N, CA, C and O atoms as a Tripos MOL2 file, in Angstrom:
@<TRIPOS>MOLECULE
protein
  176   175    44     0     0
PROTEIN
NO_CHARGES

@<TRIPOS>ATOM
      1 N          -3.2180   18.2670    4.2500 N.3       1 MET1
      2 CA         -3.2490   16.9350    3.7070 C.3       1 MET1
      3 C          -2.1330   16.0760    4.2980 C.2       1 MET1
      4 O          -2.2850   14.8610    4.4280 O.2       1 MET1
      5 N          -1.0180   16.7040    4.6540 N.am      2 ARG2
      6 CA          0.1100   15.9610    5.2200 C.3       2 ARG2
      7 C          -0.2580   15.3520    6.5700 C.2       2 ARG2
      8 O           0.1450   14.2270    6.8700 O.2       2 ARG2
      9 N          -1.0060   16.0710    7.3750 N.am      3 ILE3
     10 CA         -1.4130   15.5710    8.6920 C.3       3 ILE3
     11 C          -2.3270   14.3680    8.5330 C.2       3 ILE3
     12 O          -2.2210   13.3930    9.2770 O.2       3 ILE3
     13 N          -3.2240   14.4420    7.5570 N.am      4 CYS4
     14 CA         -4.1330   13.3220    7.2990 C.3       4 CYS4
     15 C          -3.3510   12.0790    6.8880 C.2       4 CYS4
     16 O          -3.6700   10.9780    7.3370 O.2       4 CYS4
     17 N          -2.3360   12.2330    6.0480 N.am      5 ALA5
     18 CA         -1.5190   11.1050    5.6020 C.3       5 ALA5
     19 C          -0.7490   10.4950    6.7700 C.2       5 ALA5
     20 O          -0.6370    9.2730    6.8730 O.2       5 ALA5
     21 N          -0.2230   11.3380    7.6440 N.am      6 GLU6
     22 CA          0.4770   10.8310    8.8260 C.3       6 GLU6
     23 C          -0.4660   10.0560    9.7240 C.2       6 GLU6
     24 O          -0.1160    8.9920   10.2340 O.2       6 GLU6
     25 N          -1.6600   10.5890    9.9160 N.am      7 PHE7
     26 CA         -2.6580    9.9240   10.7670 C.3       7 PHE7
     27 C          -3.0490    8.5700   10.1770 C.2       7 PHE7
     28 O          -3.1620    7.5850   10.9070 O.2       7 PHE7
     29 N          -3.2530    8.5170    8.8710 N.am      8 MET8
     30 CA         -3.6190    7.2570    8.2210 C.3       8 MET8
     31 C          -2.4860    6.2400    8.3260 C.2       8 MET8
     32 O          -2.7350    5.0460    8.4940 O.2       8 MET8
     33 N          -1.2640    6.7000    8.2290 N.am      9 GLY9
     34 CA         -0.1210    5.8070    8.3880 C.3       9 GLY9
     35 C          -0.0700    5.2120    9.7780 C.2       9 GLY9
     36 O           0.2010    4.0220    9.9400 O.2       9 GLY9
     37 N          -0.3300    6.0340   10.7840 N.am     10 GLU10
     38 CA         -0.3500    5.5430   12.1680 C.3      10 GLU10
     39 C          -1.4780    4.5480   12.3790 C.2      10 GLU10
     40 O          -1.3030    3.5450   13.0710 O.2      10 GLU10
     41 N          -2.6290    4.8180   11.7920 N.am     11 CYS11
     42 CA         -3.7700    3.9100   11.9230 C.3      11 CYS11
     43 C          -3.4830    2.5670   11.2660 C.2      11 CYS11
     44 O          -3.8240    1.5180   11.8140 O.2      11 CYS11
     45 N          -2.8560    2.5960   10.0930 N.am     12 GLU12
     46 CA         -2.5200    1.3620    9.3960 C.3      12 GLU12
     47 C          -1.5050    0.5470   10.1800 C.2      12 GLU12
     48 O          -1.6080   -0.6790   10.2360 O.2      12 GLU12
     49 N          -0.5420    1.1980   10.7760 N.am     13 LEU13
     50 CA          0.4530    0.5000   11.5800 C.3      13 LEU13
     51 C          -0.2010   -0.1280   12.8010 C.2      13 LEU13
     52 O           0.0950   -1.2730   13.1420 O.2      13 LEU13
     53 N          -1.0800    0.6030   13.4570 N.am     14 ASP14
     54 CA         -1.7820    0.0880   14.6300 C.3      14 ASP14
     55 C          -2.6560   -1.1110   14.2530 C.2      14 ASP14
     56 O          -2.7210   -2.0910   14.9960 O.2      14 ASP14
     57 N          -3.3180   -1.0370   13.1140 N.am     15 THR15
     58 CA         -4.1490   -2.1440   12.6550 C.3      15 THR15
     59 C          -3.3020   -3.3690   12.3600 C.2      15 THR15
     60 O          -3.6940   -4.4860   12.6970 O.2      15 THR15
     61 N          -2.1450   -3.1770   11.7360 N.am     16 PHE16
     62 CA         -1.2570   -4.3000   11.4430 C.3      16 PHE16
     63 C          -0.7720   -4.9680   12.7290 C.2      16 PHE16
     64 O          -0.7750   -6.1950   12.8290 O.2      16 PHE16
     65 N          -0.3630   -4.1810   13.6970 N.am     17 ILE17
     66 CA          0.1380   -4.7410   14.9530 C.3      17 ILE17
     67 C          -0.9540   -5.5220   15.6710 C.2      17 ILE17
     68 O          -0.7050   -6.6090   16.1920 O.2      17 ILE17
     69 N          -2.1640   -4.9680   15.6990 N.am     18 THR18
     70 CA         -3.2810   -5.6510   16.3490 C.3      18 THR18
     71 C          -3.5890   -6.9740   15.6520 C.2      18 THR18
     72 O          -3.7970   -7.9870   16.3200 O.2      18 THR18
     73 N          -3.6190   -6.9800   14.3260 N.am     19 ALA19
     74 CA         -3.9070   -8.1980   13.5770 C.3      19 ALA19
     75 C          -2.7860   -9.2230   13.7490 C.2      19 ALA19
     76 O          -3.0570  -10.4200   13.8440 O.2      19 ALA19
     77 N          -1.5460   -8.7740   13.7890 N.am     20 PHE20
     78 CA         -0.4210   -9.6930   13.9800 C.3      20 PHE20
     79 C          -0.5040  -10.3690   15.3420 C.2      20 PHE20
     80 O          -0.2870  -11.5760   15.4500 O.2      20 PHE20
     81 N          -0.8150   -9.6060   16.3730 N.am     21 ARG21
     82 CA         -0.9530  -10.1830   17.7170 C.3      21 ARG21
     83 C          -2.1100  -11.1720   17.7790 C.2      21 ARG21
     84 O          -1.9980  -12.2180   18.4180 O.2      21 ARG21
     85 N          -3.2260  -10.8470   17.1170 N.am     22 LEU22
     86 CA         -4.3660  -11.7510   17.0800 C.3      22 LEU22
     87 C          -3.9920  -13.0590   16.3820 C.2      22 LEU22
     88 O          -4.3600  -14.1360   16.8490 O.2      22 LEU22
     89 N          -3.2680  -12.9710   15.2730 N.am     23 GLY23
     90 CA         -2.8180  -14.1670   14.5730 C.3      23 GLY23
     91 C          -1.8820  -15.0120   15.4240 C.2      23 GLY23
     92 O          -1.9540  -16.2410   15.4030 O.2      23 GLY23
     93 N          -1.0070  -14.3570   16.1690 N.am     24 ALA24
     94 CA         -0.0940  -15.0910   17.0480 C.3      24 ALA24
     95 C          -0.8660  -15.8090   18.1520 C.2      24 ALA24
     96 O          -0.5190  -16.9300   18.5240 O.2      24 ALA24
     97 N          -1.9030  -15.1720   18.6730 N.am     25 ARG25
     98 CA         -2.7330  -15.8340   19.6970 C.3      25 ARG25
     99 C          -3.4780  -17.0200   19.1260 C.2      25 ARG25
    100 O          -3.6250  -18.0370   19.8040 O.2      25 ARG25
    101 N          -3.9590  -16.9140   17.8760 N.am     26 PHE26
    102 CA         -4.6000  -18.0560   17.2320 C.3      26 PHE26
    103 C          -3.6180  -19.2140   17.1000 C.2      26 PHE26
    104 O          -3.9860  -20.3680   17.3230 O.2      26 PHE26
    105 N          -2.3860  -18.9200   16.7430 N.am     27 MET27
    106 CA         -1.3850  -19.9740   16.6100 C.3      27 MET27
    107 C          -1.0940  -20.6340   17.9520 C.2      27 MET27
    108 O          -0.9590  -21.8550   18.0230 O.2      27 MET27
    109 N          -0.9960  -19.8500   19.0030 N.am     28 LEU28
    110 CA         -0.7400  -20.4170   20.3270 C.3      28 LEU28
    111 C          -1.9040  -21.2670   20.7990 C.2      28 LEU28
    112 O          -1.6880  -22.2880   21.4530 O.2      28 LEU28
    113 N          -3.1310  -20.8780   20.4880 N.am     29 ASP29
    114 CA         -4.2960  -21.6650   20.8730 C.3      29 ASP29
    115 C          -4.3950  -22.9500   20.0560 C.2      29 ASP29
    116 O          -4.8920  -23.9640   20.5450 O.2      29 ASP29
    117 N          -3.9250  -22.9060   18.8200 N.am     30 THR30
    118 CA         -4.0020  -24.0780   17.9540 C.3      30 THR30
    119 C          -2.9830  -25.1310   18.3530 C.2      30 THR30
    120 O          -3.2710  -26.3270   18.2910 O.2      30 THR30
    121 N          -1.8020  -24.7040   18.7590 N.am     31 PHE31
    122 CA         -0.7410  -25.6270   19.1250 C.3      31 PHE31
    123 C          -0.3420  -25.4170   20.5900 C.2      31 PHE31
    124 O           0.7180  -24.8560   20.8690 O.2      31 PHE31
    125 N          -1.1930  -25.8690   21.5310 N.am     32 PRO32
    126 CA         -0.9040  -25.5930   22.9440 C.3      32 PRO32
    127 C           0.2510  -26.4080   23.5210 C.2      32 PRO32
    128 O           0.8930  -25.9640   24.4730 O.2      32 PRO32
    129 N           0.5350  -27.6060   22.9600 N.am     33 SER33
    130 CA          1.6240  -28.4070   23.5110 C.3      33 SER33
    131 C           2.2440  -29.2550   22.4070 C.2      33 SER33
    132 O           1.7270  -29.3220   21.2920 O.2      33 SER33
    133 N           3.3510  -29.8960   22.7350 N.am     34 ASP34
    134 CA          4.0480  -30.7520   21.7790 C.3      34 ASP34
    135 C           3.5190  -32.1860   21.8050 C.2      34 ASP34
    136 O           3.8820  -32.9840   20.9410 O.2      34 ASP34
    137 N           2.6690  -32.5310   22.7780 N.am     35 ASP35
    138 CA          2.1580  -33.8920   22.9070 C.3      35 ASP35
    139 C           1.1000  -34.1710   21.8540 C.2      35 ASP35
    140 O           0.2210  -33.3430   21.6110 O.2      35 ASP35
    141 N           1.1860  -35.3380   21.2320 N.am     36 ALA36
    142 CA          0.1700  -35.7410   20.2630 C.3      36 ALA36
    143 C          -1.0760  -36.1870   21.0310 C.2      36 ALA36
    144 O          -0.9560  -36.9710   21.9720 O.2      36 ALA36
    145 N          -2.2560  -35.7160   20.6630 N.am     37 PRO37
    146 CA         -3.4640  -36.0710   21.4200 C.3      37 PRO37
    147 C          -3.8600  -37.5360   21.2570 C.2      37 PRO37
    148 O          -4.5240  -38.0860   22.1360 O.2      37 PRO37
    149 N          -3.4740  -38.1800   20.1650 N.am     38 PHE38
    150 CA         -3.8560  -39.5730   19.9200 C.3      38 PHE38
    151 C          -2.6020  -40.4040   19.6840 C.2      38 PHE38
    152 O          -2.3850  -40.9100   18.5830 O.2      38 PHE38
    153 N          -1.7880  -40.5410   20.7060 N.am     39 GLU39
    154 CA         -0.5200  -41.2370   20.5510 C.3      39 GLU39
    155 C          -0.7270  -42.7120   20.2520 C.2      39 GLU39
    156 O           0.1220  -43.3260   19.6060 O.2      39 GLU39
    157 N          -1.8340  -43.3020   20.7050 N.am     40 GLY40
    158 CA         -2.1190  -44.7140   20.4440 C.3      40 GLY40
    159 C          -2.2700  -45.0060   18.9670 C.2      40 GLY40
    160 O          -1.8810  -46.0810   18.5090 O.2      40 GLY40
    161 N          -2.8230  -44.0800   18.2170 N.am     41 PHE41
    162 CA         -2.9920  -44.2830   16.7840 C.3      41 PHE41
    163 C          -1.6620  -44.2070   16.0400 C.2      41 PHE41
    164 O          -1.5130  -44.8020   14.9720 O.2      41 PHE41
    165 N          -0.7050  -43.4820   16.5940 N.am     42 LEU42
    166 CA          0.5980  -43.3610   15.9350 C.3      42 LEU42
    167 C           1.4070  -44.6440   16.0710 C.2      42 LEU42
    168 O           2.2520  -44.9200   15.2190 O.2      42 LEU42
    169 N           1.1740  -45.4430   17.1210 N.am     43 GLU43
    170 CA          1.9550  -46.6450   17.3760 C.3      43 GLU43
    171 C           1.5110  -47.8120   16.5030 C.2      43 GLU43
    172 O           2.2940  -48.7350   16.2780 O.2      43 GLU43
    173 N           0.2890  -47.7970   16.0120 N.am     44 GLU44
    174 CA         -0.2380  -48.9350   15.2450 C.3      44 GLU44
    175 C           0.3300  -49.0400   13.8940 C.2      44 GLU44
    176 O          -0.0250  -49.9490   13.1440 O.2      44 GLU44
@<TRIPOS>BOND
     1     1     2 1
     2     2     3 1
     3     3     4 2
     4     3     5 am
     5     5     6 1
     6     6     7 1
     7     7     8 2
     8     7     9 am
     9     9    10 1
    10    10    11 1
    11    11    12 2
    12    11    13 am
    13    13    14 1
    14    14    15 1
    15    15    16 2
    16    15    17 am
    17    17    18 1
    18    18    19 1
    19    19    20 2
    20    19    21 am
    21    21    22 1
    22    22    23 1
    23    23    24 2
    24    23    25 am
    25    25    26 1
    26    26    27 1
    27    27    28 2
    28    27    29 am
    29    29    30 1
    30    30    31 1
    31    31    32 2
    32    31    33 am
    33    33    34 1
    34    34    35 1
    35    35    36 2
    36    35    37 am
    37    37    38 1
    38    38    39 1
    39    39    40 2
    40    39    41 am
    41    41    42 1
    42    42    43 1
    43    43    44 2
    44    43    45 am
    45    45    46 1
    46    46    47 1
    47    47    48 2
    48    47    49 am
    49    49    50 1
    50    50    51 1
    51    51    52 2
    52    51    53 am
    53    53    54 1
    54    54    55 1
    55    55    56 2
    56    55    57 am
    57    57    58 1
    58    58    59 1
    59    59    60 2
    60    59    61 am
    61    61    62 1
    62    62    63 1
    63    63    64 2
    64    63    65 am
    65    65    66 1
    66    66    67 1
    67    67    68 2
    68    67    69 am
    69    69    70 1
    70    70    71 1
    71    71    72 2
    72    71    73 am
    73    73    74 1
    74    74    75 1
    75    75    76 2
    76    75    77 am
    77    77    78 1
    78    78    79 1
    79    79    80 2
    80    79    81 am
    81    81    82 1
    82    82    83 1
    83    83    84 2
    84    83    85 am
    85    85    86 1
    86    86    87 1
    87    87    88 2
    88    87    89 am
    89    89    90 1
    90    90    91 1
    91    91    92 2
    92    91    93 am
    93    93    94 1
    94    94    95 1
    95    95    96 2
    96    95    97 am
    97    97    98 1
    98    98    99 1
    99    99   100 2
   100    99   101 am
   101   101   102 1
   102   102   103 1
   103   103   104 2
   104   103   105 am
   105   105   106 1
   106   106   107 1
   107   107   108 2
   108   107   109 am
   109   109   110 1
   110   110   111 1
   111   111   112 2
   112   111   113 am
   113   113   114 1
   114   114   115 1
   115   115   116 2
   116   115   117 am
   117   117   118 1
   118   118   119 1
   119   119   120 2
   120   119   121 am
   121   121   122 1
   122   122   123 1
   123   123   124 2
   124   123   125 am
   125   125   126 1
   126   126   127 1
   127   127   128 2
   128   127   129 am
   129   129   130 1
   130   130   131 1
   131   131   132 2
   132   131   133 am
   133   133   134 1
   134   134   135 1
   135   135   136 2
   136   135   137 am
   137   137   138 1
   138   138   139 1
   139   139   140 2
   140   139   141 am
   141   141   142 1
   142   142   143 1
   143   143   144 2
   144   143   145 am
   145   145   146 1
   146   146   147 1
   147   147   148 2
   148   147   149 am
   149   149   150 1
   150   150   151 1
   151   151   152 2
   152   151   153 am
   153   153   154 1
   154   154   155 1
   155   155   156 2
   156   155   157 am
   157   157   158 1
   158   158   159 1
   159   159   160 2
   160   159   161 am
   161   161   162 1
   162   162   163 1
   163   163   164 2
   164   163   165 am
   165   165   166 1
   166   166   167 1
   167   167   168 2
   168   167   169 am
   169   169   170 1
   170   170   171 1
   171   171   172 2
   172   171   173 am
   173   173   174 1
   174   174   175 1
   175   175   176 2
@<TRIPOS>SUBSTRUCTURE
     1 MET1         2 RESIDUE 1 A MET
     2 ARG2         6 RESIDUE 1 A ARG
     3 ILE3        10 RESIDUE 1 A ILE
     4 CYS4        14 RESIDUE 1 A CYS
     5 ALA5        18 RESIDUE 1 A ALA
     6 GLU6        22 RESIDUE 1 A GLU
     7 PHE7        26 RESIDUE 1 A PHE
     8 MET8        30 RESIDUE 1 A MET
     9 GLY9        34 RESIDUE 1 A GLY
    10 GLU10       38 RESIDUE 1 A GLU
    11 CYS11       42 RESIDUE 1 A CYS
    12 GLU12       46 RESIDUE 1 A GLU
    13 LEU13       50 RESIDUE 1 A LEU
    14 ASP14       54 RESIDUE 1 A ASP
    15 THR15       58 RESIDUE 1 A THR
    16 PHE16       62 RESIDUE 1 A PHE
    17 ILE17       66 RESIDUE 1 A ILE
    18 THR18       70 RESIDUE 1 A THR
    19 ALA19       74 RESIDUE 1 A ALA
    20 PHE20       78 RESIDUE 1 A PHE
    21 ARG21       82 RESIDUE 1 A ARG
    22 LEU22       86 RESIDUE 1 A LEU
    23 GLY23       90 RESIDUE 1 A GLY
    24 ALA24       94 RESIDUE 1 A ALA
    25 ARG25       98 RESIDUE 1 A ARG
    26 PHE26      102 RESIDUE 1 A PHE
    27 MET27      106 RESIDUE 1 A MET
    28 LEU28      110 RESIDUE 1 A LEU
    29 ASP29      114 RESIDUE 1 A ASP
    30 THR30      118 RESIDUE 1 A THR
    31 PHE31      122 RESIDUE 1 A PHE
    32 PRO32      126 RESIDUE 1 A PRO
    33 SER33      130 RESIDUE 1 A SER
    34 ASP34      134 RESIDUE 1 A ASP
    35 ASP35      138 RESIDUE 1 A ASP
    36 ALA36      142 RESIDUE 1 A ALA
    37 PRO37      146 RESIDUE 1 A PRO
    38 PHE38      150 RESIDUE 1 A PHE
    39 GLU39      154 RESIDUE 1 A GLU
    40 GLY40      158 RESIDUE 1 A GLY
    41 PHE41      162 RESIDUE 1 A PHE
    42 LEU42      166 RESIDUE 1 A LEU
    43 GLU43      170 RESIDUE 1 A GLU
    44 GLU44      174 RESIDUE 1 A GLU
């Protein structure tokens, strides 16, 4: 049973790391640059 628990712990850690990296990629895709896409609307 101890081996099974160790294996499950490793799987959970791997799943967390994969999900964290995916979330970070979503954030990078959402905010690609610091430039406002509609700067003309901000000036009015």
